[in-house]
C-alpha positions, 0 to 999 in steps of 0.5 A: 078129512082122513089122514091120506086125504089130506096128505094127497091134497096137499100134494095136489095143492104144492103141484097146482101151487108150483104149476103157477109159478112155473107157468111164469118162470119157464115161460119167462126162461124160453123167452128171456134171451130172444126178448133181451136180444130185442133190447140189446139196441137200447141202454139195456146191454144184460144177457140171458145165458148169464142171468141164467148162470147167475140164477142157477150158480148162486142157487147151488151155494144157497144150498148150502143152507136152505136147510137151515134157512127153512127149518127155522122159517118153516117149509110153508112160509119158506114157499110163499116167501120164494114165490114172492122173489120169484114175482120180482125177478119176473117183473123186471122185464116189464122196464128192464135195467141192466142192474136189476136184471143180474141184482133180481137174478141173485136173489131168486138164486137164493130164493130157487135154494129154499123153494125146492128144499121146501117142496122136498120136505112137503113132498116126503112128509106126505109120503110113505114108502108106497105113495112117493112114487105115485106122489112124485108123479102127480106132483109132477105131472101138475108142475109141468102144466106150466110148460103148457099155458105159458107157452101156448100164450106166446105161441098165439101172441107172438105167431108171424112176428119176427120183432118183439115190441116193447106192448108186447114185452109188456103184455107178456111179462105182466101177465107172468107176474100176476100169476106167479103170485097166484101160486105164490098165495096158493101155498096158503092152502098147505095143511100141516101135518100133525106131529107123528115122532115116535117119543126119542127120534131126534134124529129126524126131519120132523125134529130138524123142520118142526115148529118151535117158539124158542129161537135157540132151540131153532137155531140148533135145528138149523145148524142140525140140518146144515151138519146132515147135509154135509154128511150125506153129502159124502155118502155113496148112494149120494155121490153116485145119484149126483151124476144123474143128479148133474145129468137134469142139470145139463138137460134142464139148462138145453131145453128150458133155455137155449133149445127155444133159441136156437129154434129162434134164431133159425131163419129158414122157419121164417115168421114162425121162428119167434112163435115156434119157441112158444110151441116147443115149450108146449111140446116139451110139457105134454112130454113131461106131463105125459111122463109124470103121469105114467111113470109115476101115477102108474108106478104102482103097477111096475114089479122092475123098480126104477131102473126100466124108466130110467133107461127109457130116458136116456134112450129118448135123449139120444134119439132128440140129441141125434135129431136135433143135430141133424135138423139145427145148425151149428152156430143156432145157439150163439147166433146175433140177433138177425138169425143164421142162415146155416143148414146142418146136415137136413133141411131145418123141419119144423115137424122135426124141431117140436118132436124133439121137443116132445122127446126132451121133455120125456125124458125129463120127467123120466129122470126126475121122477125117479130121482124125486122117488128114490131120494124119498125112499132113500132119506124120509127121514133126512129128506129136506138136506137130501133135496137140498143136496140133489138141487146143489147138483143140479143147479151148479151144472145148470149154472155151468151149461148155461156160462159154456152156451154163450160159447159152445156150438151146438155140437159140442152142447149134445156130446156133453150131455151124451157123456154125462147121461151115459155115466148118470144112468149107470150111477143110478142103476147102481143106487136102485140096485142096492135099494132093491136090496136093502129092501129085500133084506127087510122082507118088502115088495120090490114093487113098492118103491 
């Protein structure tokens, strides 16, 4: 197999592995609060929102050290270990205990930081200036198939049910645990790239994450990775992109946890309210996959760079937020187990709710594919620290959003996303214009990015 063929194979395996793991994890997150609401009349007293807040809070802090951990362990084995912890978190729901639930939340936060840092490194190492857009799209589209499969099962299994029984819960989470473990095993199929580092090039990611039998050299690379993360955090481009990244963190919280809970709480949806959570996840996945395909795989045909895609993303999200504001009751995110009988500015419509799910996924893919692409382009020599900073900002904002989701009415959650999204779009434009200018100065074709 040629070098380019091997790199494309690695990207596909990376995407498929993430697809399996996040089929399990995202389905778990989408139904966690609903399942927990049915458990809270027992000895279990956990909160899905609180758990996700812990996960993203720990994840954000762990991103400070994740490049160093990946430098010591290596990206491939780092992803394997992280996948095991994802599986353990999901397995907790088979027989829930409050202490195990929150302990697993802390552990998976650490694992997630390592997983996404290693993923960013693997994506960049198997891409170049001309293929980073394509490979970002392939990875993102494969990853987002995870929203289809798990939620389709939930939709079919829970159709017509207003209460989730113990048998229903165990069946779902045993299946999701096995799926996560399959994705973890697939990481072993990723093939290592030959070291092509030029002599004297001692400041590249290959040096930071290269293998060495010397424990002393590994520790030196770990320290170098940590220092590089701190240095990159305060560069102009990274600070500007952090606003855009913060927006993706808020949206991640909303579509992966809050919106499904809102749909499941609307009593006017009748006996379909619980199964609609799974159907919503499917429509989010369709939007994500469509966006990844169009804006990633077809990126080579664009001669306008990344800004039009991000502009489309924010417009699509603003339309979704407007429709959700009119369609969903304000108290839906914090409704009790009995649900809510309130009505917003229109009678709740299942069709509008599913359309909004699709728009949320489509807009999210616009932002994430372009962020992955621009980070891989700007920081091809420092990919692990750059992607660690990206996940740090995204996850800390997701943690904050999960925390306030326990208390804020829907209208305030939507307003926060509108404001941050507006400013995040402007800051992304600024960085992209700078990247285009730098590329023009080098005599390269702008459409290649």
